[in-house]
Legacy VTK file of the C-alpha trace (Angstrom):
# vtk DataFile Version 3.0
C-alpha trace
ASCII
DATASET POLYDATA
POINTS 78 float
0.000 0.000 0.000
1.193 3.546 -0.711
1.081 6.421 1.764
1.713 10.138 1.475
3.541 11.738 4.396
3.253 15.432 5.185
6.040 16.407 7.582
7.267 19.595 9.201
10.924 19.296 10.158
13.426 21.464 11.962
15.992 22.714 9.490
18.905 20.700 10.843
21.785 18.802 9.329
20.836 15.142 8.835
17.083 15.625 9.392
16.145 14.181 5.993
18.521 11.248 6.480
16.921 10.443 9.841
13.403 10.536 8.348
14.370 8.289 5.422
16.177 5.880 7.746
13.216 5.634 10.112
10.869 4.905 7.200
13.159 2.211 5.770
13.687 0.554 9.175
9.901 0.264 9.528
9.701 -1.564 6.180
8.606 1.353 3.972
10.295 2.101 0.667
10.511 5.801 -0.313
9.120 6.436 -3.808
9.191 10.247 -3.997
10.459 13.107 -1.847
9.703 16.805 -2.283
10.073 19.720 0.065
10.620 23.406 0.608
11.797 25.774 3.297
9.093 27.529 5.289
8.993 31.361 5.146
10.556 31.663 8.621
13.611 29.751 7.354
13.821 27.504 10.432
11.557 24.697 9.203
11.090 22.459 6.166
7.814 21.187 4.802
8.473 17.718 3.377
6.143 15.584 1.261
7.123 11.966 0.847
5.419 9.007 -0.821
6.285 5.595 0.582
5.212 2.032 -0.126
4.971 -0.816 2.368
2.856 -3.636 3.736
2.826 -2.490 7.360
0.342 -0.215 9.093
0.865 3.516 8.756
0.498 3.847 12.541
3.915 2.298 13.173
5.507 4.765 10.754
3.659 7.779 12.176
4.616 6.885 15.748
8.277 6.344 14.874
8.588 9.591 12.913
6.880 11.547 15.693
9.647 10.403 18.065
12.349 12.076 15.969
13.656 15.295 17.507
13.676 17.020 14.094
10.057 16.109 13.310
7.655 18.806 14.546
4.519 17.456 12.844
3.648 14.324 10.873
0.542 13.315 8.955
0.217 10.009 7.089
-2.484 9.644 4.441
-3.373 6.606 2.345
-2.883 7.217 -1.378
-5.975 6.548 -3.508
LINES 1 79
78 0 1 2 3 4 5 6 7 8 9 10 11 12 13 14 15 16 17 18 19 20 21 22 23 24 25 26 27 28 29 30 31 32 33 34 35 36 37 38 39 40 41 42 43 44 45 46 47 48 49 50 51 52 53 54 55 56 57 58 59 60 61 62 63 64 65 66 67 68 69 70 71 72 73 74 75 76 77
């Protein structure tokens, strides 16, 4: 199943690497990544599409634990 992640991250070195690593360790394969800096310059808005057989709850909970992750929303792709 495919999921779309909407994330708000602190603009910190290695933040994207930590998000990708957490997704892969939970059994999700990244398919697409897109993002931009927020107007205040201290945050990133990241959109990521992942594919996996596990529940999105495990991914949401793991990403929410990351220090760099300020907000996470996981939506099923149609």
